[in-house]
N, CA, C and O of each residue as an XYZ file, in Angstrom:
848
protein
N      21.938     -9.752      5.214
C      22.403     -8.312      5.108
C      22.189     -7.732      6.454
O      21.187     -7.970      7.128
N      23.286     -6.866      6.871
C      23.182     -6.344      7.983
C      24.143     -4.848      8.152
O      25.326     -4.698      7.848
N      23.288     -3.944      8.677
C      23.958     -2.576      8.559
C      23.778     -2.087     10.091
O      23.055     -2.652     10.911
N      24.567     -0.933     10.331
C      24.458     -0.345     11.534
C      23.167      0.448     11.743
O      22.807      0.723     12.887
N      22.544      0.781     10.800
C      21.249      1.607     10.560
C      20.244      0.788     10.245
O      20.316     -0.156      9.459
N      19.147      1.195     10.950
C      17.871      0.385     10.729
C      17.199      0.916      9.217
O      17.268      2.083      8.832
N      16.624     -0.061      8.552
C      16.055      0.388      7.111
C      15.312      1.588      7.339
O      14.865      1.855      8.455
N      15.114      2.522      6.078
C      14.214      3.494      5.996
C      12.821      3.086      5.558
O      12.750      2.331      4.589
N      11.665      3.504      6.170
C      10.305      3.133      5.775
C       9.677      4.190      5.201
O       9.530      5.163      5.940
N       9.215      4.285      3.963
C       8.478      5.250      3.233
C       7.128      4.822      3.143
O       6.925      3.867      2.393
N       6.159      5.318      3.742
C       4.790      5.099      3.544
C       4.019      5.811      2.372
O       3.996      7.035      2.240
N       3.445      4.996      1.606
C       2.695      5.857      0.648
C       1.158      5.381      0.602
O       0.876      4.211      0.339
N       0.304      6.235      0.838
C      -1.147      6.030      0.801
C      -2.016      6.883     -0.006
O      -1.510      7.800     -0.655
N      -3.223      6.679     -0.028
C      -4.182      7.484     -0.813
C      -5.400      6.542     -1.155
O      -5.413      5.319     -1.014
N      -6.415      7.330     -1.627
C      -7.697      6.575     -1.907
C      -7.468      5.468     -3.039
O      -6.408      5.455     -3.665
N      -8.457      4.562     -3.283
C      -8.434      3.818     -4.217
C      -8.585      4.460     -5.564
O      -9.559      5.172     -5.809
N      -7.498      4.187     -6.572
C      -7.418      5.038     -7.760
C      -6.780      6.289     -7.735
O      -6.773      6.980     -8.754
N      -6.202      6.696     -6.619
C      -5.344      7.745     -6.437
C      -4.084      7.980     -7.132
O      -3.670      9.117     -7.360
N      -3.418      6.822     -7.501
C      -2.242      6.792     -8.140
C      -1.166      6.298     -7.198
O      -0.041      6.148     -7.675
N      -1.394      5.992     -5.757
C      -0.362      5.552     -5.029
C       0.524      4.498     -5.392
O       1.716      4.571     -5.094
N       0.004      3.424     -6.071
C       0.594      2.421     -6.539
C       1.765      2.665     -7.643
O       2.882      2.151     -7.699
N       1.120      3.663     -8.544
C       2.060      4.113     -9.652
C       3.119      4.957     -8.958
O       4.295      4.834     -9.299
N       2.757      5.815     -7.994
C       4.143      6.450     -7.107
C       5.060      5.610     -6.695
O       6.257      5.684     -6.975
N       4.462      4.667     -5.921
C       5.306      3.826     -5.237
C       6.232      2.964     -6.405
O       7.446      2.805     -6.278
N       5.516      2.491     -7.447
C       6.356      1.671     -8.599
C       7.459      2.802     -9.218
O       8.576      2.429     -9.577
N       7.129      3.910     -9.289
C       7.812      4.852     -9.891
C       9.246      4.993     -9.182
O      10.308      4.927     -9.801
N       9.124      5.205     -7.737
C      10.167      5.388     -7.104
C      10.920      3.958     -6.901
O      12.142      4.007     -6.756
N      10.351      2.835     -6.882
C      10.866      1.539     -6.992
C      11.703      1.289     -8.091
O      12.848      0.849     -7.996
N      10.974      1.646     -9.403
C      11.810      1.356    -10.599
C      13.058      2.362    -10.681
O      14.081      1.952    -11.229
N      13.016      3.643    -10.165
C      14.003      4.408    -10.344
C      15.189      3.935     -9.581
O      16.289      4.228    -10.051
N      15.135      3.197     -8.395
C      16.111      2.575     -7.471
C      16.236      1.171     -7.797
O      16.813      0.481     -6.957
N      15.797      0.589     -8.882
C      16.021     -0.643     -9.182
C      17.443     -1.083     -9.440
O      18.259     -0.628    -10.241
N      17.561     -2.178     -8.483
C      19.034     -2.596     -8.449
C      19.826     -2.278     -7.141
O      20.857     -2.852     -6.792
N      19.212     -1.313     -6.497
C      19.679     -0.730     -5.366
C      18.939     -1.583     -4.067
O      18.018     -2.362     -4.316
N      19.348     -1.399     -2.874
C      18.561     -2.033     -1.787
C      17.150     -1.508     -1.414
O      16.964     -0.924     -0.347
N      16.350     -1.685     -2.141
C      14.760     -1.256     -2.007
C      13.868     -2.318     -2.165
O      14.195     -3.279     -2.863
N      12.554     -2.260     -1.489
C      11.657     -3.297     -1.766
C      10.265     -2.668     -1.556
O      10.142     -1.544     -1.071
N       9.159     -3.475     -1.961
C       7.955     -2.909     -1.982
C       7.194     -3.882     -0.817
O       7.350     -5.103     -0.821
N       6.500     -3.304      0.002
C       5.513     -4.029      0.909
C       4.127     -3.545      0.680
O       3.807     -2.400      0.999
N       3.300     -4.379      0.139
C       1.976     -4.033     -0.280
C       1.071     -4.325      0.938
O       1.185     -5.449      1.426
N       0.182     -3.463      1.500
C      -0.825     -3.660      2.437
C      -1.785     -4.636      2.070
O      -2.292     -5.338      2.945
N      -2.164     -4.790      0.606
C      -3.067     -5.743      0.130
C      -2.590     -7.064      0.275
O      -3.442     -7.934      0.090
N      -1.457     -7.438      0.556
C      -0.869     -8.734      0.737
C      -1.412     -9.237      2.018
O      -1.454    -10.439      2.284
N      -1.880     -8.181      2.911
C      -2.170     -8.671      4.415
C      -3.631     -8.649      4.807
O      -4.037     -8.455      5.953
N      -4.576     -8.924      3.461
C      -5.914     -9.135      3.783
C      -6.116    -10.356      4.797
O      -5.409    -11.351      4.641
N      -7.019    -10.315      5.787
C      -7.095    -11.444      6.612
C      -7.420    -12.820      5.916
O      -8.026    -12.822      4.844
N      -7.064    -13.865      6.456
C      -7.371    -15.116      5.986
C      -8.795    -15.621      6.262
O      -9.251    -15.577      7.405
N      -9.400    -16.032      5.375
C     -10.800    -16.225      5.499
C     -11.157    -17.565      5.207
O     -12.318    -17.797      4.872
N     -10.239    -18.575      5.295
C     -10.756    -20.103      4.944
C     -11.699    -20.585      5.861
O     -12.460    -21.498      5.539
N     -11.729    -20.027      7.053
C     -12.816    -20.607      7.980
C     -14.266    -20.094      7.629
O     -15.235    -20.536      8.246
N     -14.390    -19.235      6.713
C     -15.711    -18.705      6.252
C     -16.166    -19.459      5.019
O     -15.342    -19.864      4.200
N     -17.581    -19.668      4.866
C     -18.202    -20.119      3.570
C     -17.845    -19.104      2.509
O     -17.715    -17.907      2.766
N     -17.692    -19.626      1.315
C     -17.475    -18.817      0.194
C     -18.329    -17.605     -0.044
O     -17.851    -16.526     -0.394
N     -19.732    -17.840      0.175
C     -20.833    -16.811      0.129
C     -20.464    -15.676      1.147
O     -20.655    -14.486      0.894
N     -19.942    -16.119      2.277
C     -19.572    -15.095      3.465
C     -18.431    -14.223      3.078
O     -18.288    -13.060      3.456
N     -17.517    -14.976      2.180
C     -16.212    -14.249      1.842
C     -16.586    -13.045      0.781
O     -16.032    -11.946      0.748
N     -17.583    -13.469     -0.024
C     -18.086    -12.422     -0.989
C     -18.457    -11.125     -0.214
O     -18.394    -10.055     -0.820
N     -18.778    -11.151      0.875
C     -19.405     -9.951      1.488
C     -18.235     -9.136      2.317
O     -18.487     -8.205      3.081
N     -17.073     -9.581      2.074
C     -16.004     -8.787      2.710
C     -15.891     -7.469      2.315
O     -15.830     -7.238      1.107
N     -15.849     -6.460      3.200
C     -15.514     -5.083      2.783
C     -14.065     -4.871      2.770
O     -13.463     -4.757      3.838
N     -13.392     -4.803      1.525
C     -12.002     -4.733      1.491
C     -11.395     -3.202      1.734
O     -10.198     -2.916      1.726
N     -12.506     -2.284      1.952
C     -11.900     -0.912      2.099
C     -12.005     -0.564      3.598
O     -11.872      0.629      3.872
N     -12.222     -1.424      4.605
C     -12.551     -1.250      6.020
C     -11.260     -1.646      6.673
O     -10.619     -2.581      6.193
N     -10.809     -0.971      7.787
C      -9.639     -1.442      8.595
C      -9.703     -2.987      8.952
O      -8.684     -3.674      8.897
N     -10.949     -3.516      9.325
C     -11.139     -4.870      9.824
C     -10.720     -5.894      8.754
O     -10.512     -7.064      9.077
N     -10.598     -5.484      7.521
C     -10.381     -6.382      6.480
C      -8.941     -6.853      6.434
O      -8.660     -7.898      5.848
N      -7.869     -5.990      7.136
C      -6.608     -6.242      7.061
C      -6.222     -6.970      8.311
O      -6.889     -6.842      9.338
N      -5.063     -7.800      8.241
C      -4.422     -8.430      9.360
C      -3.312     -7.565      9.735
O      -2.169     -7.933      9.464
N      -3.532     -6.379     10.370
C      -2.454     -5.340     10.591
C      -1.459     -6.065     11.565
O      -0.238     -5.937     11.473
N      -2.075     -6.819     12.486
C      -0.905     -7.250     13.547
C       0.158     -8.059     12.884
O       1.331     -7.985     13.250
N      -0.304     -8.952     11.755
C       0.827     -9.745     11.059
C       1.531     -8.704     10.361
O       2.739     -8.734     10.596
N       1.174     -7.818      9.601
C       1.780     -6.743      8.985
C       2.857     -5.942      9.736
O       3.936     -5.653      9.220
N       2.502     -5.602     10.976
C       3.250     -4.895     12.003
C       4.373     -5.828     12.335
O       5.537     -5.428     12.331
N       4.036     -7.123     12.636
C       5.089     -8.232     13.042
C       6.231     -8.345     11.907
O       7.432     -8.241     12.155
N       5.670     -8.580     10.586
C       6.672     -8.642      9.577
C       7.440     -7.235      9.304
O       8.612     -7.254      8.927
N       6.897     -6.285      9.463
C       7.735     -5.112      9.344
C       8.735     -4.985     10.342
O       9.873     -4.607     10.062
N       8.335     -5.314     11.624
C       9.347     -5.297     12.799
C      10.708     -6.176     12.392
O      11.864     -5.879     12.696
N      10.286     -7.280     11.659
C      11.329     -8.397     11.425
C      12.286     -7.700     10.286
O      13.505     -7.730     10.448
N      11.764     -7.131      9.239
C      12.448     -6.314      8.209
C      13.308     -5.182      8.833
O      14.432     -4.910      8.411
N      12.727     -4.565      9.829
C      13.635     -3.441     10.424
C      14.824     -3.920     11.240
O      15.716     -3.147     11.591
N      14.813     -5.293     11.549
C      16.008     -5.910     12.214
C      16.625     -6.704     11.196
O      17.340     -7.652     11.520
N      16.419     -6.411      9.984
C      17.067     -7.052      8.716
C      16.954     -8.496      8.802
O      17.964     -9.188      8.674
N      15.643     -9.088      9.040
C      15.202    -10.421      9.106
C      14.289    -10.702      7.858
O      13.408     -9.916      7.513
N      14.541    -11.787      7.259
C      13.508    -12.266      6.167
C      12.211    -12.481      6.497
O      12.034    -12.811      7.669
N      11.134    -12.379      5.721
C       9.774    -12.556      6.078
C       9.296    -13.584      4.973
O       9.954    -13.811      3.958
N       8.185    -14.134      5.248
C       7.249    -14.889      4.468
C       5.978    -14.090      4.087
O       4.895    -14.261      4.647
N       6.167    -13.334      3.234
C       5.058    -12.408      2.906
C       3.707    -13.201      2.367
O       3.903    -14.114      1.565
N       2.426    -12.920      2.740
C       1.169    -13.556      2.422
C       0.919    -13.212      0.995
O       1.265    -12.150      0.477
N       0.348    -14.101      0.447
C      -0.091    -14.007     -1.086
C      -1.708    -14.202     -0.899
O      -2.228    -15.160     -0.328
N      -2.375    -13.129     -1.481
C      -3.953    -13.288     -1.437
C      -4.435    -13.729     -2.732
O      -4.060    -13.265     -3.809
N      -5.356    -14.726     -2.552
C      -5.998    -15.179     -3.812
C      -7.437    -14.555     -3.840
O      -8.351    -14.898     -3.090
N      -7.506    -13.606     -4.796
C      -8.816    -12.849     -4.917
C      -9.905    -13.722     -5.519
O     -11.080    -13.489     -5.235
N      -9.561    -14.755     -6.367
C     -10.711    -15.582     -6.883
C     -11.168    -16.279     -5.790
O     -12.343    -16.602     -5.970
N     -10.702    -16.672     -4.661
C     -11.272    -17.365     -3.543
C     -11.590    -16.540     -2.378
O     -12.193    -17.017     -1.417
N     -11.162    -15.174     -2.429
C     -11.427    -14.142     -1.433
C     -10.873    -14.657      0.089
O     -11.450    -14.567      1.173
N      -9.615    -15.199     -0.215
C      -9.011    -15.510      1.105
C      -7.429    -15.717      0.828
O      -6.968    -15.642     -0.310
N      -6.777    -15.938      1.776
C      -5.200    -16.105      1.713
C      -4.959    -17.412      1.014
O      -5.553    -18.464      1.251
N      -3.996    -17.212      0.107
C      -3.454    -18.503     -0.608
C      -2.582    -19.116      0.325
O      -2.118    -18.471      1.265
N      -2.296    -20.447      0.117
C      -1.345    -21.409      0.638
C       0.073    -20.986      0.451
O       0.957    -21.386      1.209
N       0.312    -20.141     -0.602
C       1.582    -19.710     -1.045
C       2.082    -18.567     -0.163
O       1.307    -17.902      0.524
N       3.345    -18.368     -0.201
C       3.886    -17.164      0.498
C       5.173    -16.652     -0.463
O       5.742    -17.471     -1.184
N       5.519    -15.479     -0.430
C       6.698    -15.016     -0.992
C       7.854    -14.605      0.008
O       7.694    -13.765      0.893
N       8.935    -15.227     -0.205
C      10.039    -14.915      0.750
C      10.642    -13.725      0.361
O      11.136    -13.556     -0.754
N      10.611    -12.741      1.413
C      11.048    -11.272      1.136
C      12.193    -11.231      1.960
O      12.136    -11.458      3.168
N      13.350    -10.918      1.284
C      14.616    -10.633      1.898
C      14.772     -9.120      2.238
O      14.249     -8.268      1.520
N      15.485     -8.808      3.320
C      15.239     -7.395      3.954
C      16.086     -6.581      3.108
O      16.973     -7.049      2.394
N      15.784     -5.312      3.205
C      16.389     -4.206      2.271
C      16.681     -2.825      3.014
O      16.135     -2.687      4.109
N      17.392     -1.906      2.591
C      17.617     -0.793      3.325
C      16.476      0.312      3.199
O      16.255      1.146      4.077
N      15.797      0.217      2.026
C      14.530      1.098      1.979
C      13.402      0.090      1.905
O      13.503     -0.968      1.284
N      12.326      0.471      2.569
C      11.213     -0.166      2.351
C       9.972      0.748      1.950
O       9.641      1.639      2.732
N       9.357      0.583      0.903
C       7.994      1.190      0.382
C       6.879      0.370      0.880
O       6.588     -0.712      0.370
N       6.231      0.911      1.920
C       5.034      0.444      2.386
C       3.909      1.129      1.723
O       3.817      2.355      1.772
N       2.998      0.351      1.069
C       1.985      1.132      0.169
C       0.625      0.535      0.543
O       0.578     -0.679      0.741
N      -0.554      1.320      0.665
C      -1.630      0.789      1.034
C      -2.669      1.807      1.179
O      -2.230      2.955      1.251
N      -4.014      1.666      1.244
C      -5.042      2.567      1.660
C      -5.083      3.015      3.045
O      -5.355      4.165      3.389
N      -4.802      2.061      3.812
C      -5.018      2.581      5.170
C      -3.772      2.339      6.129
O      -3.888      2.021      7.313
N      -2.558      2.531      5.463
C      -1.245      2.288      6.288
C      -1.224      3.365      7.496
O      -0.744      3.054      8.585
N      -1.761      4.625      7.254
C      -1.714      5.671      8.135
C      -2.862      5.539      9.264
O      -2.986      6.369     10.165
N      -3.634      4.479      9.125
C      -4.907      4.580     10.213
C      -4.399      3.811     11.526
O      -5.072      4.003     12.540
N      -3.290      2.965     11.622
C      -2.822      2.360     12.559
C      -1.641      3.221     13.292
O      -0.609      3.379     12.639
N      -1.715      3.787     14.595
C      -0.676      4.455     14.968
C       0.593      3.856     15.183
O       1.609      4.550     15.235
N       0.620      2.392     15.336
C       1.953      1.503     15.419
C       2.612      1.531     14.173
O       3.835      1.504     14.042
N       1.670      1.595     13.131
C       2.498      1.474     11.679
C       3.112      2.953     11.434
O       4.228      3.050     10.923
N       2.334      4.168     11.824
C       2.873      5.323     11.458
C       4.067      5.528     12.254
O       4.946      6.276     11.823
N       4.192      4.940     13.374
C       5.355      5.345     14.179
C       6.490      4.710     13.649
O       7.546      5.235     14.001
N       6.602      3.601     12.804
C       7.527      3.013     12.100
C       8.151      3.649     10.869
O       9.276      3.365     10.458
N       7.206      4.665     10.233
C       7.714      5.258      9.222
C       8.548      6.432      9.260
O       8.410      7.283     10.138
N       9.421      6.512      8.328
C      10.458      7.842      8.287
C       9.741      8.902      7.616
O       9.727     10.054      8.050
N       9.101      8.507      6.484
C       8.527      9.423      5.486
C       7.054      8.872      5.217
O       6.892      7.691      4.909
N       5.925      9.808      5.347
C       4.647      9.361      5.148
C       4.090     10.249      4.127
O       4.009     11.458      4.342
N       3.689      9.704      2.997
C       3.128     10.304      1.555
C       1.728      9.920      1.544
O       1.370      8.759      1.743
N       0.762     11.086      1.266
C      -0.664     10.767      0.824
C      -0.730     11.369     -0.380
O      -0.528     12.559     -0.625
N      -1.055     10.404     -1.206
C      -1.590     10.725     -2.798
C      -2.880     11.299     -2.824
O      -3.843     10.561     -2.613
N      -3.080     12.713     -3.090
C      -4.427     13.254     -3.048
C      -4.800     13.481     -4.582
O      -4.205     14.273     -5.313
N      -5.838     12.700     -4.953
C      -6.374     12.859     -6.235
C      -8.046     12.852     -6.167
O      -8.687     12.050     -5.488
N      -8.614     13.877     -6.985
C      -9.937     14.242     -7.154
C     -10.801     13.001     -7.349
O     -10.476     12.202     -8.227
N     -11.968     12.762     -6.532
C     -12.898     11.755     -6.541
C     -13.290     11.327     -8.068
O     -13.325     10.148     -8.420
N     -13.565     12.373     -8.891
C     -13.932     11.865    -10.157
C     -12.876     11.179    -10.977
O     -13.242     10.332    -11.793
N     -11.646     11.452    -10.845
C     -10.429     10.937    -11.432
C     -10.298      9.493    -10.962
O     -10.048      8.546    -11.708
N     -10.511      9.418     -9.527
C     -10.351      8.173     -9.002
C     -11.449      7.120     -9.246
O     -11.206      5.916     -9.164
N     -12.641      7.604     -9.544
C     -13.682      6.651     -9.892
C     -13.503      6.155    -11.398
O     -13.684      4.990    -11.750
N     -13.134      7.173    -12.215
C     -12.816      6.762    -13.566
C     -11.689      5.734    -13.735
O     -11.736      4.806    -14.543
N     -10.745      5.967    -12.959
C      -9.523      4.985    -12.941
C     -10.069      3.570    -12.498
O      -9.839      2.584    -13.199
N     -10.775      3.484    -11.360
C     -11.246      2.220    -10.780
C     -12.282      1.504    -11.853
O     -12.288      0.291    -12.061
N     -13.042      2.331    -12.414
C     -14.022      1.782    -13.444
C     -13.194      1.141    -14.562
O     -13.410     -0.007    -14.950
N     -12.347      1.841    -15.007
C     -11.257      1.269    -16.311
C     -10.569     -0.014    -15.697
O     -10.623     -1.085    -16.301
N      -9.987      0.105    -14.605
C      -9.237     -1.061    -13.960
C     -10.047     -2.267    -13.774
O      -9.643     -3.346    -14.207
N     -11.306     -2.142    -13.080
C     -12.071     -3.175    -12.729
C     -12.690     -3.975    -13.876
O     -12.760     -5.203    -13.826
N     -13.154     -3.230    -14.947
C     -13.588     -3.715    -16.106
C     -12.511     -4.340    -16.982
O     -12.737     -5.432    -17.502
N     -11.289     -3.676    -17.188
C     -10.351     -4.297    -17.992
C      -9.630     -5.491    -17.449
O      -9.259     -6.411    -18.179
N      -9.408     -5.458    -15.959
C      -8.476     -6.312    -15.484
C      -9.244     -7.257    -14.585
O      -8.697     -8.299    -14.224
N     -10.522     -6.953    -14.184
C     -11.243     -7.902    -13.342
C     -12.531     -8.311    -13.721
O     -13.349     -8.706    -12.890
N     -12.810     -8.228    -15.160
C     -13.755     -8.535    -15.859
C     -15.281     -8.215    -15.187
O     -16.196     -9.038    -15.221
N     -15.375     -7.058    -14.655
C     -16.696     -6.618    -13.825
C     -17.395     -5.701    -14.944
O     -16.871     -5.248    -15.962
N     -18.612     -5.558    -14.525
C     -19.513     -4.768    -15.206
C     -19.511     -3.451    -14.784
O     -19.155     -3.243    -13.624
N     -19.907     -2.308    -15.640
C     -19.950     -0.815    -15.103
C     -20.852     -0.842    -14.116
O     -20.510     -0.317    -13.056
N     -22.146     -1.422    -14.206
C     -23.037     -1.165    -13.096
C     -22.651     -1.545    -11.657
O     -22.921     -0.898    -10.646
N     -21.913     -2.809    -11.742
C     -21.220     -3.392    -10.565
C     -20.282     -2.547     -9.841
O     -20.317     -2.359     -8.625
N     -19.300     -1.966    -10.790
C     -18.228     -1.195    -10.237
C     -18.845      0.103     -9.704
O     -18.426      0.593     -8.655
N     -19.847      0.675    -10.418
C     -20.385      1.956     -9.780
C     -21.067      1.863     -8.425
O     -20.898      2.635     -7.481
N     -21.867      0.795     -8.473
C     -22.642      0.319     -7.215
C     -21.673      0.175     -6.210
O     -21.930      0.769     -5.163
N     -20.526     -0.522     -6.263
C     -19.752     -0.883     -5.267
C     -19.073      0.458     -4.781
O     -18.934      0.642     -3.572
N     -18.693      1.301     -5.604
C     -17.981      2.459     -5.321
C     -19.092      3.292     -4.401
O     -18.764      3.682     -3.281
N     -20.248      3.510     -4.862
C     -21.093      4.277     -4.169
C     -21.544      3.737     -2.872
O     -21.807      4.510     -1.950
N     -21.654      2.420     -2.739
C     -21.981      1.744     -1.392
C     -21.053      1.470     -0.619
O     -21.363      1.348      0.566
N     -19.890      1.317     -0.932
C     -18.720      0.910     -0.162
C     -17.626      1.803     -0.342
O     -17.402      2.550      0.610
N     -16.922      1.896     -1.302
C     -15.674      2.536     -1.451
C     -15.800      3.969     -1.250
O     -14.792      4.403     -0.692
N     -16.597      4.792     -1.477
C     -16.728      6.108     -1.293
C     -16.828      6.525      0.241
O     -16.186      7.378      0.854
N     -17.941      5.567      0.719
C     -18.168      5.910      2.275
C     -16.962      5.441      3.136
O     -16.678      6.068      4.157
N     -16.212      4.301      2.730
C     -15.102      3.991      3.430
C     -13.956      5.036      3.318
O     -13.252      5.373      4.270
N     -13.852      5.497      2.088
C     -12.801      6.616      2.000
C     -13.055      7.715      2.767
O     -12.187      8.173      3.510
N     -14.295      8.259      2.663
C     -14.607      9.370      3.595
C     -14.487      9.249      5.152
O     -14.153     10.184      5.879
N     -14.801      7.974      5.581
C     -14.696      7.652      6.900
C     -13.338      7.179      7.372
O     -13.070      7.393      8.554
N     -12.519      6.618      6.677
C     -11.268      5.915      7.125
C      -9.958      6.548      6.512
O      -8.941      6.807      7.154
N     -10.176      6.777      5.012
C      -8.855      7.097      4.222
C      -8.513      8.526      4.270
O      -7.394      8.982      4.505
N      -9.595      9.194      4.024
C      -9.309     10.673      3.791
C      -8.856     11.165      5.266
O      -7.821     11.828      5.330
N      -9.452     10.928      6.260
C      -8.974     11.522      7.517
C      -7.537     11.340      8.030
O      -7.011     12.078      8.863
N      -6.926     10.218      7.412
C      -5.276      9.898      7.587
C      -4.451     10.771      6.910
O      -3.237     10.579      6.976
N      -4.965     11.862      6.155
C      -4.116     12.699      5.479
C      -3.514     13.564      6.414
O      -2.402     14.036      6.178
N      -4.104     13.813      7.414
C      -3.501     14.752      8.512
C      -2.116     14.331      9.038
O      -1.265     15.124      9.440
N      -1.990     12.995      8.990
C      -0.829     12.321      9.521
C       0.409     12.387      8.428
O       1.547     12.046      8.749
N       0.088     12.839      7.159
C       1.195     12.664      6.271
C       2.253     13.791      6.305
O       1.963     14.920      6.700
N       3.441     13.463      5.896
C       4.662     14.396      5.954
C       4.434     15.250      4.576
O       4.680     16.456      4.589
N       3.949     14.595      3.361
C       3.945     14.986      2.138
C       2.460     14.798      1.561
O       1.909     13.704      1.680
N       1.928     15.689      1.044
C       0.622     15.537      0.268
C       0.914     15.818     -1.195
O       1.087     16.936     -1.681
N       0.948     14.616     -1.851
C       1.307     14.712     -3.546
C       0.044     14.648     -4.135
O      -0.600     13.600     -4.120
N      -0.459     15.892     -4.763
C      -1.585     16.019     -5.696
C      -1.311     15.131     -7.058
O      -0.202     15.075     -7.588
N      -2.322     14.537     -7.483
C      -2.485     13.926     -8.727
C      -1.445     12.564     -8.959
O      -1.139     12.100    -10.058
N      -1.080     12.156     -7.880
C      -0.216     10.819     -7.921
C       0.735     10.885     -8.920
O       1.470     11.870     -8.978
N       0.847      9.811     -9.865
C       1.755      9.539    -10.871
C       1.961     10.307    -11.874
O       2.957     10.152    -12.580
N       1.039     11.282    -12.109
C       1.278     12.377    -12.943
C       1.955     13.560    -12.410
O       2.094     14.520    -13.169
N       2.417     13.630    -11.151
C       2.993     14.652    -10.537
C       4.517     14.284    -10.486
O       5.012     13.800     -9.468
N       5.273     14.541    -11.674
C       6.512     14.064    -11.826
C       7.641     14.906    -10.870
O       8.696     14.467    -10.411
N       7.098     16.174    -10.739
C       7.867     16.954     -9.719
C       8.029     16.463     -8.368
O       9.156     16.415     -7.876
N       6.963     16.078     -7.698
C       6.770     15.305     -6.414
C       7.606     14.089     -6.406
O       8.354     13.826     -5.464
N       7.467     13.270     -7.566
C       8.157     11.976     -7.613
C       9.697     12.204     -7.710
O      10.489     11.476     -7.110
N      10.103     13.308     -8.538
C      11.454     13.634     -8.482
C      12.058     14.013     -7.112
O      13.120     13.532     -6.718
N      11.281     14.955     -6.364
C      11.756     15.181     -5.011
C      11.695     14.012     -4.111
O      12.415     14.062     -3.114
N      10.977     12.998     -4.288
C      10.980     11.895     -3.470
C      12.325     11.040     -3.827
O      13.056     10.616     -2.933
N      12.536     10.868     -4.942
C      13.692      9.990     -5.451
C      15.006     10.798     -4.922
O      15.968     10.228     -4.407
N      14.911     12.183     -5.117
C      16.122     12.765     -4.712
C      16.558     12.622     -3.098
O      17.703     12.481     -2.670
N      15.314     12.699     -2.328
C      15.417     12.443     -0.846
C      16.007     11.064     -0.543
O      16.883     10.927      0.311
N      15.468      9.952     -1.320
C      15.931      8.690     -1.245
C      17.232      8.485     -1.825
O      17.913      7.568     -1.367
N      17.681      9.189     -2.755
C      19.173      9.126     -3.143
C      20.124      9.643     -2.021
O      21.223      9.136     -1.794
N      19.560     10.776     -1.291
C      20.527     11.458     -0.462
C      20.740     10.415      0.883
O      21.766     10.383      1.562
N      19.568      9.602      1.094
C      19.792      8.430      2.013
C      20.641      7.484      1.686
O      21.520      7.196      2.497
N      20.574      6.917      0.646
C      21.633      5.993     -0.027
C      22.970      6.588      0.063
O      23.858      6.023      0.701
N      23.157      7.690     -0.537
C      24.536      8.483     -0.260
C      25.122      8.449      1.154
O      26.233      7.999      1.434
N      24.237      8.980      2.014
C      24.668      8.930      3.397
C      25.091      7.607      4.034
O      25.999      7.540      4.863
N      24.438      6.635      3.637
C      24.790      5.254      4.166
C      26.154      4.893      3.573
O      26.812      4.153      4.303
N      26.716      5.234      2.446
C      28.012      5.062      1.692
C      29.101      5.537      2.481
O      30.261      5.131      2.412
N      28.562      6.608      3.392
C      29.832      7.271      3.930
C      30.614      6.474      5.159
O      31.643      6.945      5.644
């Protein structure tokens, strides 16, 4: 696929449990069947096969150093030139990158989603629209507890301990400050249907303009 215009990149960020993934998926599903794709920052956690398993368990997944941002930028540049990429697949049971990859074909609209996508100036400069999903801390921790217990088999004490010792400090230090780079601040994430409607209307306008 090749057009005369480069793809549109929509960055969607916010803290853990903010609803950024829900917002991204709502936009994606609305345009399902059109030329649109998701690119998740979580796919770009660093390869840790060189480390013993015990060391991998100590990984702070909420710190910028956990991500292979250079590879993410390299892949995004390829997509902007309408080149396909082999997106990494992360194995959370082994705490390292899987041997598998996902072949991602280029699309006209790219939704880039992750907690720290606005932290790196190189990524920010490639985005056309930057969205920060802003949700109260108490709601975010409740959502994280529910998710980690139901989907990841963790205990309540374990989730709370990780949140207070790692997630919350990292959010305050690295995630929250990136709000100043956002073009749009969306309160309450996936529950803010008005904001989602505005986003889909904007993207619809982009699609319509490309048909002219």
